[in-house]
NUMAR-339233 format. One record per atom (N, C-alpha, C): x, y negated, z negated; atom name; residue in three letters; residue number from 1. Coordinates in steps of 0.1 Angstrom, whole numbers, always signed. Layout:
% NUMAR-339233
- X	Y	Z	CA	Ala	NUM
...
//
This chain:
% NUMAR-339233
- -1	+168	-10	N	Met	1
- -4	+178	+0	CA	Met	1
- -10	+170	+12	C	Met	1
- -5	+174	+24	N	Arg	2
- -10	+168	+36	CA	Arg	2
- -24	+173	+39	C	Arg	2
- -32	+165	+44	N	Leu	3
- -46	+169	+48	CA	Leu	3
- -46	+176	+62	C	Leu	3
- -36	+173	+70	N	Trp	4
- -35	+178	+83	CA	Trp	4
- -21	+184	+86	C	Trp	4
- -21	+193	+95	N	Ala	5
- -8	+198	+100	CA	Ala	5
- -5	+189	+112	C	Ala	5
- +8	+186	+114	N	Phe	6
- +12	+177	+125	CA	Phe	6
- +21	+184	+134	C	Phe	6
- +20	+180	+147	N	Val	7
- +28	+186	+157	CA	Val	7
- +35	+175	+164	C	Val	7
- +47	+178	+169	N	Met	8
- +54	+168	+177	CA	Met	8
- +49	+169	+191	C	Met	8
- +44	+157	+195	N	Ala	9
- +39	+157	+209	CA	Ala	9
- +51	+155	+218	C	Ala	9
- +50	+159	+231	N	Ala	10
- +60	+156	+240	CA	Ala	10
- +62	+141	+241	C	Ala	10
- +63	+135	+251	N	Ala	11
- +64	+120	+252	CA	Ala	11
- +51	+115	+258	C	Ala	11
- +46	+105	+252	N	Leu	12
- +34	+99	+257	CA	Leu	12
- +38	+88	+266	C	Leu	12
- +31	+87	+278	N	Met	13
- +36	+77	+288	CA	Met	13
- +24	+71	+295	C	Met	13
- +23	+58	+295	N	Leu	14
- +14	+51	+304	CA	Leu	14
- +21	+48	+317	C	Leu	14
- +13	+48	+328	N	Pro	15
- +20	+44	+340	CA	Pro	15
- +27	+31	+339	C	Pro	15
- +40	+31	+344	N	Gly	16
- +48	+19	+343	CA	Gly	16
- +54	+15	+330	C	Gly	16
- +53	+24	+320	N	Ala	17
- +58	+21	+307	CA	Ala	17
- +69	+32	+303	C	Ala	17
- +77	+29	+294	N	Gln	18
- +87	+38	+290	CA	Gln	18
- +80	+48	+280	C	Gln	18
- +85	+60	+280	N	Ala	19
- +80	+70	+271	CA	Ala	19
- +82	+67	+256	C	Ala	19
- +72	+70	+248	N	Val	20
- +74	+68	+234	CA	Val	20
- +72	+81	+227	C	Val	20
- +82	+86	+220	N	Ala	21
- +81	+99	+213	CA	Ala	21
- +71	+97	+202	C	Ala	21
- +63	+107	+199	N	Cys	22
- +52	+106	+190	CA	Cys	22
- +49	+118	+183	C	Cys	22
- +47	+117	+169	N	Ala	23
- +42	+128	+161	CA	Ala	23
- +27	+125	+160	C	Ala	23
- +19	+134	+165	N	Ala	24
- +4	+132	+165	CA	Ala	24
- -2	+143	+157	C	Ala	24
- -13	+139	+150	N	Pro	25
- -20	+149	+142	CA	Pro	25
- -25	+161	+151	C	Pro	25
- -25	+173	+146	N	Ala	26
- -30	+184	+154	CA	Ala	26
- -45	+182	+157	C	Ala	26
- -52	+176	+148	N	Glu	27
- -66	+174	+149	CA	Glu	27
- -69	+160	+156	C	Glu	27
- -61	+156	+165	N	Leu	28
- -63	+143	+171	CA	Leu	28
- -76	+141	+177	C	Leu	28
- -81	+151	+184	N	Gln	29
- -94	+150	+191	CA	Gln	29
- -105	+148	+181	C	Gln	29
- -105	+156	+170	N	Ala	30
- -115	+155	+159	CA	Ala	30
- -114	+142	+152	C	Ala	30
- -102	+136	+150	N	Leu	31
- -101	+123	+144	CA	Leu	31
- -107	+112	+153	C	Leu	31
- -104	+114	+166	N	Arg	32
- -110	+104	+176	CA	Arg	32
- -125	+105	+175	C	Arg	32
- -131	+117	+175	N	Gly	33
- -145	+118	+174	CA	Gly	33
- -151	+113	+162	C	Gly	33
- -145	+115	+151	N	Ala	34
- -150	+109	+138	CA	Ala	34
- -149	+94	+137	C	Ala	34
- -139	+88	+143	N	Val	35
- -138	+73	+143	CA	Val	35
- -149	+68	+152	C	Val	35
- -150	+74	+164	N	Leu	36
- -161	+70	+173	CA	Leu	36
- -175	+71	+167	C	Leu	36
- -177	+82	+160	N	Ala	37
- -190	+83	+152	CA	Ala	37
- -192	+73	+142	C	Ala	37
- -181	+69	+135	N	Gly	38
- -181	+58	+125	CA	Gly	38
- -185	+45	+131	C	Gly	38
- -178	+42	+143	N	Phe	39
- -181	+30	+150	CA	Phe	39
- -196	+29	+154	C	Phe	39
- -201	+40	+159	N	Asn	40
- -214	+41	+164	CA	Asn	40
- -225	+40	+153	C	Asn	40
- -222	+46	+142	N	Ala	41
- -231	+45	+130	CA	Ala	41
- -232	+30	+126	C	Ala	41
- -221	+23	+125	N	Glu	42
- -221	+9	+121	CA	Glu	42
- -228	+1	+131	C	Glu	42
- -226	+4	+144	N	Arg	43
- -232	-4	+154	CA	Arg	43
- -247	-1	+154	C	Arg	43
- -252	+11	+152	N	Ala	44
- -266	+14	+151	CA	Ala	44
- -272	+7	+139	C	Ala	44
- -266	+6	+128	N	Arg	45
- -271	-1	+116	CA	Arg	45
- -273	-16	+119	C	Arg	45
- -265	-21	+128	N	Ala	46
- -265	-35	+131	CA	Ala	46
- -274	-37	+144	C	Ala	46
- -280	-27	+149	N	Gly	47
- -289	-28	+161	CA	Gly	47
- -281	-28	+174	C	Gly	47
- -269	-24	+174	N	Gly	48
- -261	-24	+186	CA	Gly	48
- -261	-11	+194	C	Gly	48
- -256	-12	+206	N	Val	49
- -256	+0	+215	CA	Val	49
- -243	+8	+211	C	Val	49
- -244	+21	+214	N	Pro	50
- -233	+30	+211	CA	Pro	50
- -222	+28	+221	C	Pro	50
- -210	+31	+216	N	Leu	51
- -198	+31	+225	CA	Leu	51
- -196	+45	+230	C	Leu	51
- -189	+46	+242	N	His	52
- -186	+59	+248	CA	His	52
- -170	+60	+249	C	His	52
- -165	+72	+247	N	Pro	53
- -150	+74	+248	CA	Pro	53
- -146	+71	+262	C	Pro	53
- -134	+66	+263	N	Ser	54
- -127	+63	+276	CA	Ser	54
- -113	+68	+276	C	Ser	54
- -110	+77	+285	N	Pro	55
- -97	+83	+286	CA	Pro	55
- -86	+72	+287	C	Pro	55
- -89	+62	+295	N	Ala	56
- -79	+51	+297	CA	Ala	56
- -77	+44	+284	C	Ala	56
- -87	+41	+277	N	Leu	57
- -86	+33	+264	CA	Leu	57
- -79	+42	+253	C	Leu	57
- -82	+55	+254	N	Glu	58
- -75	+65	+245	CA	Glu	58
- -60	+65	+247	C	Glu	58
- -56	+65	+260	N	Ala	59
- -42	+65	+264	CA	Ala	59
- -36	+52	+259	C	Ala	59
- -42	+40	+260	N	Ala	60
- -37	+28	+256	CA	Ala	60
- -36	+27	+241	C	Ala	60
- -46	+32	+234	N	Ala	61
- -46	+32	+219	CA	Ala	61
- -35	+42	+214	C	Ala	61
- -34	+54	+220	N	Gln	62
- -24	+63	+215	CA	Gln	62
- -10	+58	+217	C	Gln	62
- -8	+52	+229	N	Tyr	63
- +5	+46	+232	CA	Tyr	63
- +9	+36	+221	C	Tyr	63
- +0	+27	+217	N	His	64
- +3	+17	+208	CA	His	64
- +4	+23	+194	C	His	64
- -4	+33	+190	N	Ala	65
- -3	+40	+177	CA	Ala	65
- +11	+46	+176	C	Ala	65
- +16	+52	+187	N	Cys	66
- +29	+58	+186	CA	Cys	66
- +40	+48	+185	C	Cys	66
- +38	+37	+192	N	Asp	67
- +48	+26	+191	CA	Asp	67
- +49	+20	+177	C	Asp	67
- +37	+17	+171	N	Ile	68
- +38	+10	+158	CA	Ile	68
- +42	+20	+147	C	Ile	68
- +39	+33	+149	N	Ala	69
- +43	+43	+140	CA	Ala	69
- +59	+45	+140	C	Ala	69
- +64	+45	+152	N	Arg	70
- +78	+46	+154	CA	Arg	70
- +86	+34	+148	C	Arg	70
- +80	+22	+149	N	Arg	71
- +86	+10	+143	CA	Arg	71
- +82	+8	+128	C	Arg	71
- +72	+16	+124	N	Gln	72
- +67	+15	+110	CA	Gln	72
- +63	+1	+106	C	Gln	72
- +55	-5	+116	N	Arg	73
- +51	-19	+114	CA	Arg	73
- +38	-22	+122	C	Arg	73
- +28	-27	+115	N	Leu	74
- +16	-31	+122	CA	Leu	74
- +18	-44	+130	C	Leu	74
- +15	-44	+142	N	Ser	75
- +15	-56	+150	CA	Ser	75
- +7	-53	+163	C	Ser	75
- +0	-63	+167	N	His	76
- -7	-62	+180	CA	His	76
- +2	-64	+192	C	His	76
- +14	-69	+189	N	Arg	77
- +25	-69	+199	CA	Arg	77
- +33	-56	+199	C	Arg	77
- +35	-50	+210	N	Gly	78
- +42	-37	+210	CA	Gly	78
- +57	-40	+213	C	Gly	78
- +64	-29	+215	N	Gly	79
- +78	-29	+219	CA	Gly	79
- +78	-36	+233	C	Gly	79
- +89	-43	+235	N	Leu	80
- +91	-50	+248	CA	Leu	80
- +80	-60	+250	C	Leu	80
- +75	-65	+239	N	Phe	81
- +65	-76	+238	CA	Phe	81
- +52	-72	+246	C	Phe	81
- +48	-60	+246	N	Ser	82
- +36	-56	+252	CA	Ser	82
- +24	-62	+244	C	Ser	82
- +13	-64	+251	N	Ser	83
- +1	-69	+245	CA	Ser	83
- -11	-60	+248	C	Ser	83
- -22	-62	+242	N	Leu	84
- -34	-54	+245	CA	Leu	84
- -37	-55	+260	C	Leu	84
- -38	-67	+266	N	Pro	85
- -41	-68	+280	CA	Pro	85
- -31	-60	+289	C	Pro	85
- -18	-61	+286	N	Ser	86
- -8	-54	+294	CA	Ser	86
- -9	-39	+292	C	Ser	86
- -12	-34	+280	N	Arg	87
- -14	-20	+278	CA	Arg	87
- -26	-15	+286	C	Arg	87
- -37	-23	+286	N	Leu	88
- -49	-19	+293	CA	Leu	88
- -47	-18	+308	C	Leu	88
- -39	-28	+313	N	Arg	89
- -36	-28	+328	CA	Arg	89
- -28	-16	+331	C	Arg	89
- -18	-12	+323	N	Arg	90
- -10	-1	+325	CA	Arg	90
- -18	+12	+325	C	Arg	90
- -28	+12	+316	N	Ala	91
- -37	+24	+315	CA	Ala	91
- -47	+25	+326	C	Ala	91
- -48	+14	+334	N	Gly	92
- -58	+14	+346	CA	Gly	92
- -72	+10	+342	C	Gly	92
- -74	+3	+331	N	Tyr	93
- -87	-1	+327	CA	Tyr	93
- -89	-16	+330	C	Tyr	93
- -97	-19	+339	N	Thr	94
- -100	-33	+343	CA	Thr	94
- -111	-38	+333	C	Thr	94
- -109	-48	+325	N	Phe	95
- -118	-51	+314	CA	Phe	95
- -123	-66	+316	C	Phe	95
- -135	-67	+310	N	Ser	96
- -141	-81	+309	CA	Ser	96
- -139	-86	+295	C	Ser	96
- -138	-77	+285	N	Met	97
- -135	-81	+272	CA	Met	97
- -128	-69	+265	C	Met	97
- -120	-71	+255	N	Ala	98
- -113	-61	+248	CA	Ala	98
- -109	-66	+234	C	Ala	98
- -109	-56	+225	N	Asn	99
- -104	-59	+211	CA	Asn	99
- -97	-47	+206	C	Asn	99
- -89	-50	+195	N	Glu	100
- -81	-39	+190	CA	Glu	100
- -81	-40	+174	C	Glu	100
- -82	-28	+168	N	Asn	101
- -81	-27	+153	CA	Asn	101
- -69	-19	+150	C	Asn	101
- -61	-23	+140	N	Leu	102
- -50	-15	+136	CA	Leu	102
- -51	-12	+121	C	Leu	102
- -45	-1	+116	N	Ala	103
- -45	+2	+102	CA	Ala	103
- -33	+12	+100	C	Ala	103
- -28	+13	+88	N	Met	104
- -18	+23	+84	CA	Met	104
- -20	+27	+70	C	Met	104
- -18	+40	+68	N	Gly	105
- -18	+46	+54	CA	Gly	105
- -31	+53	+51	C	Gly	105
- -42	+50	+57	N	Gln	106
- -54	+57	+54	CA	Gln	106
- -53	+71	+58	C	Gln	106
- -59	+81	+50	N	Thr	107
- -57	+95	+53	CA	Thr	107
- -69	+101	+60	C	Thr	107
- -79	+94	+62	N	Ser	108
- -91	+100	+69	CA	Ser	108
- -99	+89	+77	C	Ser	108
- -107	+94	+86	N	Pro	109
- -115	+84	+93	CA	Pro	109
- -124	+76	+84	C	Pro	109
- -130	+83	+74	N	Ala	110
- -138	+76	+64	CA	Ala	110
- -131	+64	+57	C	Ala	110
- -119	+67	+53	N	Gln	111
- -111	+56	+47	CA	Gln	111
- -108	+45	+56	C	Gln	111
- -104	+48	+69	N	Val	112
- -100	+37	+78	CA	Val	112
- -112	+29	+82	C	Val	112
- -124	+36	+83	N	Met	113
- -136	+28	+86	CA	Met	113
- -140	+19	+74	C	Met	113
- -138	+24	+62	N	Gln	114
- -141	+16	+51	CA	Gln	114
- -132	+4	+50	C	Gln	114
- -120	+5	+53	N	Ser	115
- -110	-6	+53	CA	Ser	115
- -114	-16	+64	C	Ser	115
- -117	-11	+76	N	Trp	116
- -120	-20	+87	CA	Trp	116
- -134	-28	+84	C	Trp	116
- -143	-21	+79	N	Met	117
- -156	-27	+76	CA	Met	117
- -155	-37	+65	C	Met	117
- -145	-36	+56	N	Ala	118
- -143	-46	+45	CA	Ala	118
- -136	-58	+50	C	Ala	118
- -132	-58	+62	N	Ser	119
- -124	-70	+68	CA	Ser	119
- -133	-77	+78	C	Ser	119
- -135	-90	+77	N	Thr	120
- -144	-97	+86	CA	Thr	120
- -140	-96	+101	C	Thr	120
- -127	-97	+104	N	Gly	121
- -123	-96	+118	CA	Gly	121
- -124	-82	+124	C	Gly	121
- -120	-72	+116	N	His	122
- -121	-58	+121	CA	His	122
- -136	-54	+122	C	His	122
- -144	-59	+113	N	Arg	123
- -159	-56	+113	CA	Arg	123
- -165	-62	+126	C	Arg	123
- -161	-75	+129	N	Ala	124
- -166	-81	+141	CA	Ala	124
- -162	-73	+154	C	Ala	124
- -149	-68	+154	N	Asn	125
- -145	-60	+165	CA	Asn	125
- -154	-47	+167	C	Asn	125
- -157	-41	+155	N	Ile	126
- -165	-28	+156	CA	Ile	126
- -179	-31	+161	C	Ile	126
- -184	-43	+157	N	Leu	127
- -198	-46	+161	CA	Leu	127
- -199	-54	+173	C	Leu	127
- -188	-57	+180	N	Ala	128
- -188	-66	+192	CA	Ala	128
- -198	-61	+202	C	Ala	128
- -208	-69	+205	N	Gly	129
- -219	-66	+213	CA	Gly	129
- -216	-62	+228	C	Gly	129
- -206	-69	+234	N	Pro	130
- -203	-66	+248	CA	Pro	130
- -196	-53	+250	C	Pro	130
- -189	-47	+240	N	Ala	131
- -181	-35	+241	CA	Ala	131
- -190	-24	+245	C	Ala	131
- -184	-15	+254	N	Arg	132
- -191	-3	+259	CA	Arg	132
- -183	+10	+257	C	Arg	132
- -170	+8	+256	N	His	133
- -161	+20	+255	CA	His	133
- -152	+18	+243	C	His	133
- -147	+30	+238	N	Leu	134
- -137	+30	+227	CA	Leu	134
- -126	+40	+230	C	Leu	134
- -114	+36	+226	N	Gly	135
- -103	+45	+226	CA	Gly	135
- -97	+45	+212	C	Gly	135
- -93	+57	+207	N	Val	136
- -87	+58	+194	CA	Val	136
- -74	+65	+195	C	Val	136
- -64	+59	+188	N	Gly	137
- -51	+65	+187	CA	Gly	137
- -47	+67	+173	C	Gly	137
- -40	+78	+169	N	Val	138
- -36	+81	+156	CA	Val	138
- -22	+87	+157	C	Val	138
- -12	+82	+150	N	Ala	139
- +1	+88	+150	CA	Ala	139
- +7	+88	+136	C	Ala	139
- +16	+97	+134	N	Leu	140
- +23	+99	+121	CA	Leu	140
- +37	+92	+122	C	Leu	140
- +39	+83	+113	N	Gly	141
- +52	+76	+113	CA	Gly	141
- +63	+84	+106	C	Gly	141
- +76	+80	+108	N	Pro	142
- +87	+87	+101	CA	Pro	142
- +85	+85	+86	C	Pro	142
- +77	+75	+82	N	Asp	143
- +75	+72	+68	CA	Asp	143
- +64	+81	+62	C	Asp	143
- +59	+90	+70	N	Gly	144
- +48	+99	+65	CA	Gly	144
- +34	+93	+65	C	Gly	144
- +33	+81	+70	N	Leu	145
- +20	+74	+70	CA	Leu	145
- +13	+76	+84	C	Leu	145
- +0	+76	+83	N	Leu	146
- -8	+76	+96	CA	Leu	146
- -10	+62	+101	C	Leu	146
- -9	+60	+114	N	Tyr	147
- -11	+47	+120	CA	Tyr	147
- -23	+48	+129	C	Tyr	147
- -33	+40	+128	N	Trp	148
- -45	+41	+135	CA	Trp	148
- -47	+29	+144	C	Trp	148
- -52	+31	+156	N	Val	149
- -54	+20	+166	CA	Val	149
- -68	+23	+173	C	Val	149
- -76	+13	+173	N	Thr	150
- -88	+15	+182	CA	Thr	150
- -88	+3	+192	C	Thr	150
- -93	+6	+204	N	Val	151
- -94	-3	+214	CA	Val	151
- -109	-3	+219	C	Val	151
- -116	-13	+217	N	Gly	152
- -130	-14	+222	CA	Gly	152
- -129	-24	+234	C	Gly	152
- -137	-20	+244	N	Ala	153
- -137	-28	+256	CA	Ala	153
- -149	-27	+265	C	Ala	153
- -151	-36	+274	N	Ala	154
- -162	-35	+284	CA	Ala	154
- -155	-36	+298	C	Ala	154
- -159	-28	+307	N	Pro	155
- -153	-29	+321	CA	Pro	155
- -157	-41	+328	C	Pro	155
- -149	-45	+338	N	Arg	156
- -153	-57	+346	CA	Arg	156
- -162	-52	+357	C	Arg	156
//
């Protein structure tokens, strides 16, 4: 049984990018909030400052979540060889630092946070001291799996 109902989103588009059709969870905003809360709880435990949501980072994260869900493959390189810096530029976020976490198959924010915190590299991204903003993207792939993307960054 599915934990969430899903809706077909229109097309998600970053300025200067081609549209990517995307099935997004109906509770996308709640999922974003729960992942942000998870990041901030881990950062607080480590003595770090909280992150704040960024609409530009959310757009970049959702675009990439839709892209990797469509391709059913985790990769930091997107279609047409897009990279995190190019996605952030298209979203209009001028950054001094940025990082990205990806995951697939986890069915809840708690599961995805547990997976990321168990990985040295993902944990380092969550706890990255310079980061000030977070964007979260979640998409449903044709394979029925959820694809998760977070983008943490600091403005220039």
